[in-house]
KOLMIFI-879491 format. One record per residue: chain; x, y, z of N, C-alpha, C, O, CB in turn. Coordinates in pm, whole numbers, plus 50000, padded with zeros to 5 digits. Glycine has a CB too. Example, Ala and Ser with C-alpha at 12.3 -4.5 7.8 and 13.67 -1.06 7.14 Angstrom:
BEGIN
('A',(51319,49431,50780),(51230,49550,50780),(51320,49670,50780),(51424,49668,50846),(51131,49553,50905)) ('A',(51285,49775,50708),(51367,49894,50714),(51290,50003,50787),(51341,50114,50804),(51408,49940,50572)) 
This chain:
BEGIN
('A',(50084,49881,50000),(50000,50000,50000),(50087,50124,50000),(50181,50134,50079),(49905,50000,50121)) ('A',(50057,50221,49911),(50134,50344,49902),(50048,50464,49940),(49929,50468,49910),(50192,50362,49761)) ('A',(50109,50561,50005),(50042,50685,50042),(50043,50780,49923),(50107,50753,49822),(50110,50751,50165)) ('A',(49970,50892,49935),(49959,50986,49824),(50093,51046,49783),(50109,51091,49669),(49863,51097,49862)) ('A',(50190,51048,49876),(50322,51102,49843),(50412,50999,49775),(50529,51028,49749),(50388,51154,49967)) ('A',(50359,50880,49748),(50436,50777,49678),(50512,50683,49768),(50566,50583,49721),(50531,50841,49587)) ('A',(50518,50713,49897),(50589,50626,49991),(50499,50514,50039),(50377,50532,50050),(50643,50707,50110)) ('A',(50557,50399,50068),(50479,50290,50124),(50438,50325,50267),(50511,50394,50339),(50558,50157,50120)) ('A',(50322,50276,50306),(50274,50300,50442),(50361,50223,50541),(50399,50109,50517),(50126,50259,50457)) ('A',(50391,50287,50653),(50462,50220,50762),(50360,50169,50863),(50268,50241,50901),(50565,50316,50831)) ('A',(50377,50041,50906),(50283,49978,50998),(50344,49972,51138),(50465,49954,51154),(50245,49837,50949)) ('A',(50260,49986,51238),(50305,49964,51375),(50319,49814,51398),(50263,49734,51323),(50206,50028,51478)) ('A',(50391,49774,51501),(50408,49632,51532),(50274,49566,51561),(50251,49452,51522),(50502,49613,51652)) ('A',(50184,49638,51628),(50051,49584,51658),(49975,49558,51528),(49908,49456,51514),(49972,49680,51749)) ('A',(49985,49653,51434),(49918,49636,51305),(49974,49516,51229),(49900,49441,51166),(49930,49763,51221)) ('A',(50105,49499,51235),(50168,49385,51168),(50113,49254,51224),(50084,49161,51149),(50322,49389,51185)) ('A',(50098,49248,51357),(50049,49126,51420),(49903,49097,51387),(49859,48983,51396),(50066,49135,51571)) ('A',(49828,49200,51348),(49687,49183,51317),(49663,49139,51172),(49552,49102,51136),(49613,49311,51344)) ('A',(49769,49142,51089),(49754,49100,50950),(49727,48949,50945),(49804,48871,51001),(49881,49136,50867)) ('A',(49621,48910,50879),(49582,48769,50872),(49664,48697,50765),(49672,48742,50651),(49431,48756,50842)) ('A',(49724,48585,50802),(49799,48501,50710),(49744,48360,50715),(49716,48308,50823),(49950,48502,50744)) ('A',(49728,48298,50597),(49683,48159,50593),(49804,48067,50582),(49903,48100,50516),(49585,48137,50474)) ('A',(49794,47952,50645),(49907,47860,50651),(49869,47722,50598),(49752,47690,50582),(49958,47849,50795)) ('A',(49971,47642,50573),(49950,47504,50527),(49916,47416,50648),(49984,47420,50750),(50076,47450,50454)) ('A',(49811,47338,50633),(49765,47253,50743),(49840,47120,50744),(49779,47013,50731),(49613,47229,50733)) ('A',(49971,47128,50759),(50050,47006,50767),(50017,46929,50894),(49980,46986,50996),(50201,47039,50762)) ('A',(50030,46797,50884),(50009,46709,50999),(50122,46607,51004),(50197,46592,50908),(49871,46638,50992)) ('A',(50133,46538,51115),(50227,46428,51129),(50371,46467,51102),(50419,46569,51152),(50189,46318,51038)) ('A',(50440,46385,51021),(50582,46407,50995),(50609,46536,50920),(50717,46595,50934),(50639,46292,50916)) ('A',(50512,46582,50840),(50530,46708,50767),(50530,46826,50864),(50614,46916,50853),(50420,46726,50662)) ('A',(50438,46826,50958),(50434,46935,51056),(50555,46928,51148),(50609,47031,51187),(50305,46930,51137)) ('A',(50596,46806,51184),(50712,46791,51272),(50838,46849,51209),(50924,46902,51280),(50734,46644,51305)) ('A',(50849,46839,51077),(50968,46889,51008),(50956,47036,50970),(51052,47111,50984),(50993,46807,50884)) ('A',(50838,47078,50922),(50825,47210,50861),(50727,47304,50931),(50710,47418,50888),(50784,47196,50721)) ('A',(50663,47257,51038),(50572,47344,51111),(50448,47378,51029),(50392,47293,50960),(50642,47470,51153)) ('A',(50407,47504,51038),(50288,47552,50966),(50326,47674,50882),(50294,47787,50919),(50171,47587,51066)) ('A',(50393,47652,50769),(50438,47765,50686),(50323,47832,50614),(50215,47775,50598),(50541,47718,50584)) ('A',(50348,47956,50570),(50247,48029,50495),(50220,47956,50363),(50309,47892,50307),(50293,48175,50469)) ('A',(50098,47967,50315),(50058,47893,50194),(50084,47970,50065),(50034,47933,49959),(49911,47858,50202)) ('A',(50161,48077,50073),(50201,48154,49955),(50350,48183,49963),(50413,48163,50067),(50119,48287,49944)) ('A',(50406,48231,49851),(50547,48264,49852),(50629,48170,49765),(50578,48114,49669),(50599,48261,49993)) ('A',(50756,48155,49800),(50848,48074,49721),(50923,47976,49811),(50976,48012,49916),(50948,48164,49644)) ('A',(50926,47851,49766),(51011,47749,49828),(51119,47711,49728),(51099,47718,49607),(50927,47623,49872)) ('A',(51233,47671,49779),(51345,47633,49693),(51404,47503,49746),(51445,47494,49862),(51454,47746,49687)) ('A',(51407,47401,49659),(51454,47268,49697),(51572,47230,49610),(51562,47235,49487),(51340,47162,49685)) ('A',(51683,47194,49673),(51799,47157,49591),(51874,47039,49654),(51861,47010,49773),(51895,47277,49576)) ('A',(51951,46971,49569),(52029,46857,49614),(52090,46786,49496),(52048,46806,49382),(51943,46760,49696)) ('A',(52187,46704,49522),(52255,46630,49416),(52170,46519,49360),(52075,46473,49424),(52384,46574,49467)) ('A',(52204,46475,49239),(52132,46365,49174),(52144,46237,49256),(52250,46207,49311),(52185,46343,49031)) ('A',(52033,46163,49263),(52035,46034,49332),(52020,46041,49482),(52043,45941,49550),(52158,45964,49300)) ('A',(51983,46157,49536),(51968,46172,49680),(51823,46173,49727),(51796,46186,49847),(52034,46299,49724)) ('A',(51729,46160,49633),(51588,46152,49672),(51508,46279,49648),(51395,46290,49696),(51578,46117,49813)) ('A',(51564,46375,49575),(51496,46503,49553),(51363,46484,49479),(51261,46538,49520),(51586,46599,49474)) ('A',(51364,46408,49369),(51242,46388,49291),(51135,46318,49374),(51017,46352,49364),(51273,46306,49165)) ('A',(51176,46221,49454),(51080,46151,49539),(51021,46244,49644),(50902,46238,49673),(51146,46031,49608)) ('A',(51105,46329,49701),(51055,46425,49799),(50953,46519,49737),(50849,46547,49797),(51171,46506,49859)) ('A',(50982,46566,49617),(50891,46659,49550),(50755,46594,49525),(50652,46659,49544),(50952,46708,49417)) ('A',(50753,46468,49484),(50625,46400,49461),(50551,46376,49592),(50429,46387,49597),(50647,46268,49387)) ('A',(50623,46342,49697),(50560,46327,49828),(50500,46460,49874),(50390,46464,49929),(50662,46275,49932)) ('A',(50574,46568,49852),(50525,46701,49888),(50402,46737,49807),(50304,46790,49861),(50634,46806,49868)) ('A',(50405,46708,49677),(50290,46736,49591),(50166,46662,49641),(50056,46718,49644),(50320,46696,49445)) ('A',(50184,46538,49680),(50072,46458,49731),(50015,46518,49858),(49894,46520,49878),(50116,46313,49756)) ('A',(50104,46567,49945),(50059,46629,50070),(49987,46761,50043),(49883,46789,50102),(50178,46652,50164)) ('A',(50043,46843,49954),(49981,46971,49921),(49846,46953,49854),(49756,47035,49870),(50073,47053,49830)) ('A',(49831,46844,49779),(49706,46819,49707),(49587,46799,49802),(49472,46811,49761),(49720,46697,49618)) ('A',(49616,46769,49928),(49508,46760,50027),(49447,46897,50054),(49336,46907,50106),(49561,46699,50158)) ('A',(49523,47004,50018),(49480,47140,50049),(49443,47222,49925),(49390,47333,49938),(49589,47211,50124)) ('A',(49470,47169,49807),(49439,47243,49685),(49504,47178,49564),(49579,47082,49577),(49484,47388,49697)) ('A',(49475,47232,49447),(49529,47177,49324),(49678,47207,49310),(49726,47313,49350),(49453,47233,49204)) ('A',(49750,47111,49253),(49895,47121,49236),(49929,47104,49088),(49876,47015,49020),(49970,47014,49322)) ('A',(50016,47191,49038),(50068,47178,48902),(50216,47148,48909),(50292,47220,48975),(50041,47308,48818)) ('A',(50259,47040,48842),(50401,47006,48835),(50449,47034,48693),(50407,46967,48599),(50427,46857,48875)) ('A',(50537,47132,48678),(50602,47159,48550),(50724,47068,48541),(50831,47101,48592),(50642,47312,48536)) ('A',(50707,46954,48476),(50811,46852,48472),(50902,46875,48352),(50902,46797,48257),(50750,46711,48468)) ('A',(50980,46981,48357),(51067,47016,48245),(51186,46922,48235),(51239,46899,48126),(51115,47160,48258)) ('A',(51228,46869,48349),(51350,46788,48351),(51321,46640,48323),(51384,46580,48237),(51420,46802,48484)) ('A',(51227,46583,48396),(51196,46440,48378),(51087,46416,48274),(51078,46308,48217),(51153,46379,48510)) ('A',(51004,46518,48249),(50896,46501,48154),(50802,46388,48195),(50770,46372,48313),(50952,46475,48016)) ('A',(50758,46310,48097),(50671,46195,48123),(50751,46066,48112),(50700,45964,48066),(50551,46192,48023)) ('A',(50875,46071,48156),(50967,45957,48144),(50922,45838,48228),(50833,45849,48313),(51107,46000,48184)) ('A',(50987,45726,48203),(50958,45605,48281),(50990,45627,48428),(50919,45577,48515),(51038,45485,48227)) ('A',(51096,45701,48457),(51132,45726,48597),(51022,45808,48666),(50993,45785,48784),(51267,45801,48606)) ('A',(50961,45901,48594),(50849,45977,48651),(50730,45885,48677),(50666,45893,48782),(50808,46093,48558)) ('A',(50700,45798,48581),(50589,45704,48598),(50613,45614,48719),(50523,45591,48800),(50570,45619,48471)) ('A',(50735,45562,48730),(50768,45474,48842),(50756,45546,48976),(50708,45488,49073),(50909,45418,48826)) ('A',(50801,45672,48981),(50794,45749,49106),(50649,45777,49146),(50615,45773,49264),(50870,45880,49091)) ('A',(50565,45805,49045),(50423,45829,49073),(50360,45704,49134),(50285,45712,49231),(50347,45870,48944)) ('A',(50392,45588,49077),(50338,45462,49132),(50393,45435,49271),(50318,45397,49361),(50372,45345,49039)) ('A',(50523,45454,49289),(50588,45423,49416),(50527,45502,49532),(50507,45448,49640),(50738,45452,49408)) ('A',(50497,45629,49508),(50448,45715,49616),(50296,45731,49615),(50241,45810,49692),(50512,45850,49607)) ('A',(50228,45656,49529),(50082,45660,49527),(50024,45795,49489),(49915,45831,49534),(50029,45620,49659)) ('A',(50097,45870,49407),(50051,46004,49370),(49923,45997,49286),(49844,46092,49287),(50160,46077,49292)) ('A',(49903,45887,49216),(49782,45872,49134),(49654,45876,49219),(49546,45900,49166),(49788,45741,49055)) ('A',(49668,45853,49349),(49552,45860,49438),(49494,46001,49443),(49376,46019,49473),(49590,45814,49579)) ('A',(49578,46101,49413),(49535,46241,49415),(49524,46294,49272),(49540,46414,49248),(49633,46327,49497)) ('A',(49498,46207,49178),(49502,46241,49036),(49417,46363,49001),(49457,46445,48918),(49457,46124,48954)) ('A',(49300,46376,49063),(49213,46488,49032),(49265,46621,49079),(49216,46726,49037),(49079,46464,49091)) ('A',(49364,46619,49167),(49417,46742,49225),(49561,46771,49182),(49614,46878,49214),(49410,46735,49375)) ('A',(49624,46679,49111),(49762,46699,49066),(49768,46688,48915),(49724,46588,48857),(49858,46597,49133)) ('A',(49822,46790,48851),(49841,46790,48706),(49991,46796,48677),(50066,46864,48747),(49767,46909,48639)) ('A',(50032,46723,48574),(50173,46722,48532),(50179,46772,48388),(50106,46723,48301),(50236,46580,48545)) ('A',(50267,46868,48363),(50288,46922,48229),(50430,46889,48187),(50524,46906,48264),(50262,47076,48223)) ('A',(50445,46841,48064),(50575,46799,48014),(50657,46918,47964),(50702,46920,47850),(50558,46696,47901)) ('A',(50675,47016,48051),(50758,47131,48017),(50690,47227,47921),(50631,47183,47822),(50888,47086,47958)) ('A',(50696,47355,47949),(50641,47456,47859),(50714,47587,47885),(50788,47600,47982),(50487,47472,47879)) ('A',(50692,47683,47799),(50760,47812,47812),(50706,47886,47934),(50599,47855,47986),(50741,47897,47685)) ('A',(50783,47985,47978),(50741,48067,48092),(50610,48139,48061),(50524,48150,48148),(50850,48168,48129)) ('A',(50594,48187,47939),(50471,48258,47903),(50350,48165,47907),(50243,48205,47952),(50484,48321,47764)) ('A',(50368,48040,47860),(50257,47944,47865),(50224,47906,48009),(50107,47891,48045),(50293,47818,47784)) ('A',(50328,47891,48091),(50306,47860,48232),(50227,47971,48299),(50133,47944,48374),(50441,47838,48304)) ('A',(50264,48095,48272),(50194,48207,48335),(50050,48218,48287),(49961,48252,48365),(50268,48338,48307)) ('A',(50026,48188,48160),(49889,48188,48110),(49806,48084,48184),(49690,48107,48216),(49887,48160,47958)) ('A',(49867,47969,48210),(49799,47862,48285),(49771,47906,48429),(49664,47877,48483),(49885,47733,48284)) ('A',(49867,47976,48489),(49854,48019,48629),(49750,48129,48646),(49699,48148,48757),(49989,48067,48680)) ('A',(49717,48201,48538),(49622,48311,48546),(49478,48267,48520),(49385,48346,48537),(49660,48418,48448)) ('A',(49459,48142,48480),(49325,48094,48453),(49242,48087,48581),(49296,48074,48691),(49330,47957,48386)) ('A',(49110,48096,48564),(49021,48076,48678),(49037,47932,48728),(49052,47839,48649),(48874,48106,48640)) ('A',(49033,47915,48858),(49046,47785,48922),(49181,47720,48888),(49191,47597,48880),(48931,47692,48880)) ('A',(49282,47803,48867),(49416,47750,48839),(49475,47688,48964),(49428,47718,49074),(49510,47862,48785)) ('A',(49576,47602,48951),(49635,47537,49068),(49687,47638,49171),(49741,47743,49137),(49748,47447,49025)) ('A',(49667,47603,49295),(49712,47687,49407),(49861,47674,49430),(49926,47767,49477),(49636,47649,49534)) ('A',(49915,47556,49398),(50057,47526,49420),(50123,47492,49286),(50069,47412,49209),(50074,47410,49522)) ('A',(50238,47551,49259),(50307,47529,49132),(50450,47483,49161),(50527,47553,49228),(50308,47658,49044)) ('A',(50485,47365,49111),(50619,47310,49128),(50691,47314,48995),(50642,47259,48896),(50614,47164,49184)) ('A',(50806,47380,48990),(50884,47394,48866),(51012,47313,48878),(51098,47343,48960),(50916,47543,48837)) ('A',(51023,47211,48796),(51137,47119,48797),(51209,47127,48661),(51167,47062,48566),(51091,46972,48827)) ('A',(51313,47204,48652),(51388,47267,48760),(51415,47412,48725),(51383,47457,48615),(51520,47191,48787)) ('A',(51475,47485,48819),(51509,47626,48796),(51605,47639,48677),(51591,47730,48595),(51572,47688,48923)) ('A',(51700,47548,48667),(51798,47554,48558),(51730,47534,48422),(51766,47600,48325),(51908,47449,48578)) ('A',(51633,47443,48415),(51564,47418,48288),(51474,47534,48248),(51448,47554,48130),(51483,47289,48297)) ('A',(51425,47610,48346),(51342,47726,48315),(51426,47841,48260),(51374,47930,48194),(51266,47772,48440)) ('A',(51556,47839,48288),(51653,47937,48234),(51616,48081,48271),(51620,48171,48187),(51661,47924,48082)) ('A',(51579,48100,48395),(51549,48234,48446),(51674,48304,48495),(51766,48241,48548),(51446,48225,48559)) ('A',(51678,48434,48477),(51775,48516,48549),(51713,48550,48684),(51594,48526,48706),(51814,48647,48467)) ('A',(51792,48606,48774),(51737,48645,48903),(51635,48757,48885),(51535,48762,48957),(51849,48689,48999)) ('A',(51659,48846,48790),(51564,48954,48761),(51433,48896,48709),(51325,48942,48748),(51624,49053,48658)) ('A',(51441,48796,48620),(51320,48726,48571),(51241,48669,48689),(51119,48682,48696),(51359,48613,48472)) ('A',(51315,48605,48779),(51252,48542,48895),(51176,48643,48981),(51062,48618,49020),(51357,48471,48980)) ('A',(51239,48758,49010),(51175,48859,49095),(51045,48909,49032),(50946,48929,49101),(51270,48976,49120)) ('A',(51047,48929,48901),(50926,48974,48831),(50818,48866,48834),(50700,48894,48856),(50959,49013,48686)) ('A',(50860,48742,48811),(50768,48628,48813),(50703,48615,48950),(50582,48597,48960),(50842,48498,48775)) ('A',(50782,48623,49054),(50730,48613,49191),(50631,48724,49220),(50527,48701,49281),(50845,48616,49293)) ('A',(50664,48844,49177),(50578,48960,49202),(50442,48944,49133),(50340,48987,49187),(50646,49088,49154)) ('A',(50441,48883,49016),(50316,48868,48940),(50226,48759,48996),(50108,48753,48961),(50347,48838,48796)) ('A',(50280,48673,49081),(50200,48557,49129),(50208,48545,49281),(50239,48438,49334),(50250,48427,49063)) ('A',(50179,48654,49349),(50189,48656,49495),(50082,48572,49563),(50093,48543,49683),(50179,48796,49544)) ('A',(49979,48532,49488),(49871,48452,49546),(49898,48302,49538),(49814,48222,49578),(49740,48484,49477)) ('A',(50015,48262,49486),(50048,48120,49470),(50164,48081,49564),(50240,48166,49612),(50086,48090,49323)) ('A',(50174,47952,49588),(50296,47896,49645),(50374,47836,49530),(50329,47739,49467),(50266,47789,49758)) ('A',(50490,47893,49501),(50574,47850,49389),(50694,47776,49444),(50766,47828,49530),(50619,47971,49301)) ('A',(50716,47656,49397),(50824,47571,49448),(50919,47538,49333),(50879,47476,49235),(50767,47440,49511)) ('A',(51043,47579,49347),(51147,47549,49249),(51233,47434,49299),(51265,47427,49418),(51234,47674,49220)) ('A',(51270,47344,49209),(51377,47250,49238),(51502,47300,49168),(51495,47378,49073),(51340,47104,49193)) ('A',(51616,47253,49215),(51742,47302,49157),(51848,47194,49164),(51851,47113,49256),(51790,47428,49229)) ('A',(51937,47196,49064),(52058,47115,49070),(52149,47172,49180),(52130,47285,49225),(52132,47113,48931)) ('A',(52244,47093,49221),(52337,47137,49326),(52480,47135,49275),(52517,47058,49186),(52323,47047,49449)) ('A',(52559,47222,49334),(52703,47224,49314),(52764,47207,49452),(52783,47305,49525),(52753,47357,49242)) ('A',(52793,47082,49489),(52829,47053,49627),(52706,47069,49714),(52603,47006,49687),(52943,47146,49676)) ('A',(52713,47150,49817),(52599,47173,49905),(52523,47300,49870),(52430,47338,49941),(52645,47179,50049)) ('A',(52563,47368,49763),(52499,47491,49720),(52418,47466,49592),(52448,47372,49518),(52604,47603,49698)) ('A',(52317,47548,49565),(52248,47540,49435),(52346,47571,49323),(52444,47642,49342),(52127,47638,49430)) ('A',(52318,47516,49206),(52408,47533,49092),(52375,47662,49016),(52265,47678,48964),(52399,47412,48997)) ('A',(52472,47754,49011),(52455,47877,48936),(52427,47996,49025),(52362,47984,49129),(52344,47861,48836)) ('A',(52476,48112,48983),(52462,48234,49062),(52317,48273,49083),(52278,48310,49194),(52536,48348,48994)) ('A',(52235,48264,48976),(52093,48301,48988),(52021,48209,49086),(51940,48255,49166),(52024,48296,48850)) ('A',(52051,48079,49079),(51987,47982,49169),(52022,48010,49314),(51937,48001,49402),(52027,47839,49132)) ('A',(52148,48045,49340),(52190,48079,49476),(52112,48200,49527),(52068,48202,49641),(52343,48107,49482)) ('A',(52094,48301,49442),(52020,48421,49481),(51874,48389,49512),(51818,48441,49608),(52027,48527,49369)) ('A',(51812,48302,49430),(51674,48262,49456),(51664,48186,49587),(51571,48206,49664),(51620,48177,49340)) ('A',(51760,48098,49612),(51762,48023,49737),(51761,48117,49857),(51686,48096,49952),(51884,47932,49742)) ('A',(51843,48220,49854),(51848,48314,49966),(51719,48393,49980),(51680,48430,50091),(51965,48408,49949)) ('A',(51653,48421,49868),(51529,48499,49871),(51410,48416,49918),(51318,48471,49978),(51500,48557,49734)) ('A',(51410,48287,49892),(51295,48201,49921),(51265,48196,50071),(51356,48202,50154),(51320,48059,49868)) ('A',(51138,48187,50103),(51099,48179,50244),(51130,48043,50304),(51161,48031,50423),(50951,48211,50260)) ('A',(51120,47940,50221),(51154,47805,50268),(51260,47746,50178),(51243,47740,50056),(51028,47713,50270)) ('A',(51370,47703,50238),(51483,47645,50165),(51500,47502,50216),(51516,47480,50336),(51616,47729,50185)) ('A',(51497,47406,50125),(51504,47265,50165),(51619,47198,50091),(51618,47189,49968),(51370,47191,50137)) ('A',(51716,47153,50166),(51833,47085,50110),(51816,46934,50123),(51779,46884,50229),(51963,47132,50180)) ('A',(51843,46863,50014),(51827,46718,50010),(51963,46651,50002),(52045,46683,49916),(51740,46675,49890)) ('A',(51986,46559,50094),(52108,46477,50088),(52082,46344,50157),(52020,46340,50264),(52229,46551,50153)) ('A',(52129,46237,50096),(52118,46106,50159),(51976,46067,50197),(51953,46013,50305),(52202,46101,50280)) ('A',(51880,46094,50107),(51740,46059,50126),(51678,46127,50249),(51586,46074,50311),(51726,45908,50139)) ('A',(51731,46244,50281),(51679,46322,50393),(51667,46467,50351),(51756,46521,50286),(51770,46308,50519)) ('A',(51555,46532,50388),(51531,46672,50358),(51553,46755,50483),(51507,46720,50591),(51388,46695,50302)) ('A',(51625,46866,50466),(51658,46953,50579),(51601,47093,50554),(51632,47155,50452),(51812,46960,50600)) ('A',(51519,47141,50646),(51468,47276,50636),(51576,47376,50675),(51627,47372,50787),(51343,47295,50724)) ('A',(51610,47465,50582),(51712,47567,50606),(51651,47707,50603),(51723,47807,50602),(51825,47556,50502)) ('A',(51518,47714,50601),(51451,47841,50584),(51386,47892,50711),(51434,47870,50822),(51350,47830,50477)) ('A',(51275,47961,50692),(51208,48030,50802),(51109,47942,50875),(51053,47983,50978),(51138,48152,50751)) ('A',(51085,47822,50824),(50986,47735,50885),(51050,47602,50925),(51088,47522,50840),(50868,47710,50790)) ('A',(51062,47583,51054),(51124,47462,51109),(51030,47405,51214),(50988,47477,51305),(51266,47492,51169)) ('A',(50999,47276,51202),(50908,47213,51297),(50977,47170,51424),(51094,47200,51448),(50842,47096,51233)) ('A',(50900,47098,51505),(50947,47062,51639),(51062,46963,51639),(51134,46951,51739),(50833,47005,51718)) ('A',(51082,46890,51528),(51194,46795,51524),(51323,46857,51472),(51422,46788,51451),(51157,46676,51437)) ('A',(51322,46989,51452),(51443,47057,51406),(51453,47071,51256),(51557,47115,51206),(51561,46985,51456)) ('A',(51348,47034,51183),(51347,47054,51038),(51405,46942,50957),(51473,46966,50858),(51420,47177,51006)) ('A',(51379,46817,50998),(51434,46700,50928),(51319,46610,50882),(51230,46576,50960),(51532,46620,51020)) ('A',(51323,46573,50754),(51219,46485,50698),(51287,46371,50623),(51367,46395,50532),(51123,46564,50602)) ('A',(51256,46247,50662),(51315,46131,50596),(51231,46094,50473),(51113,46062,50484),(51325,46011,50693)) ('A',(51295,46100,50358),(51229,46066,50232),(51214,45916,50220),(51105,45865,50193),(51307,46123,50111)) ('A',(51324,45845,50240),(51327,45699,50252),(51392,45670,50386),(51515,45677,50396),(51406,45631,50132)) ('A',(51317,45637,50490),(51375,45613,50623),(51489,45511,50621),(51592,45533,50685),(51269,45566,50717)) ('A',(51472,45401,50550),(51579,45300,50547),(51703,45354,50477),(51815,45333,50523),(51531,45171,50476)) ('A',(51682,45423,50364),(51795,45480,50291),(51867,45586,50370),(51990,45591,50370),(51748,45537,50161)) ('A',(51793,45672,50439),(51856,45779,50517),(51934,45722,50635),(52039,45775,50671),(51751,45879,50566)) ('A',(51882,45616,50694),(51955,45555,50806),(52084,45489,50759),(52185,45494,50828),(51867,45452,50877)) ('A',(52079,45428,50642),(52202,45369,50588),(52306,45477,50558),(52425,45457,50579),(52172,45288,50459)) ('A',(52259,45591,50508),(52350,45699,50468),(52406,45774,50589),(52525,45800,50598),(52278,45798,50376)) ('A',(52315,45807,50683),(52355,45893,50795),(52392,45818,50922),(52458,45872,51010),(52245,45988,50825)) ('A',(52348,45692,50931),(52370,45619,51056),(52268,45664,51158),(52149,45668,51128),(52513,45641,51109)) ('A',(52311,45697,51277),(52220,45741,51383),(52163,45878,51349),(52214,45948,51262),(52292,45745,51519)) ('A',(52056,45915,51418),(51990,46041,51390),(52088,46157,51404),(52179,46154,51487),(51872,46061,51484)) ('A',(52067,46260,51321),(52154,46377,51324),(52070,46501,51347),(51949,46501,51325),(52235,46390,51193)) ('A',(52135,46607,51392),(52068,46735,51412),(52083,46821,51287),(52182,46811,51214),(52127,46809,51536)) ('A',(51984,46903,51264),(51989,46999,51153),(52044,47129,51210),(51978,47195,51290),(51847,47020,51085)) ('A',(52166,47166,51169),(52224,47288,51224),(52172,47415,51159),(52211,47526,51196),(52373,47284,51212)) ('A',(52081,47397,51058),(52015,47510,50991),(52111,47607,50925),(52080,47724,50908),(51930,47585,51090)) ('A',(52229,47558,50888),(52325,47641,50815),(52327,47599,50669),(52314,47481,50637),(52467,47630,50876)) ('A',(52344,47695,50581),(52348,47668,50438),(52494,47660,50393),(52521,47638,50275),(52271,47777,50358)) 
């Protein structure tokens, strides 16, 4: 909100606390790891190949579908056999009416889809690198779709996202989730009671990490 002199309005702390925000109604292991984050904004998920990132994203999509429609822009995996197998493995087809998968499309086509009436509430873009956005592109895109929860996946370079633009988006995102060894770690603003740890494959994560570990919340 801007005043007549062009400056944004300054709010008192009491006014800030009175602003109504809607949150995701996570339960069980999801709430234990991520708490009750806001249902709008940007999430950023990154990790190396073969660590369970794709499986985590489909599990997340299935959970979000309990609260609204989900669109998966599958630019990287498309409709491949690995995508089909992952959908079967995690029972995503059970939420078929609430989850749509698109085999990659341009940013303009994606935005046209997002502007339709009754468009998906949650949009997952796999991946940031395949979308070929600059950081400036990203900021404009985010500004145009403030009523959505937009989730980017990203390749990794070691423990960091791959590419300067991806690193900048990671820092800007409200929720940052790092994937390693079949375990997801919340590095953002929303951390649940277990310290922000979610096991994608419990058996796989135990083999990789051994005994339980703490999330130090450092990037």
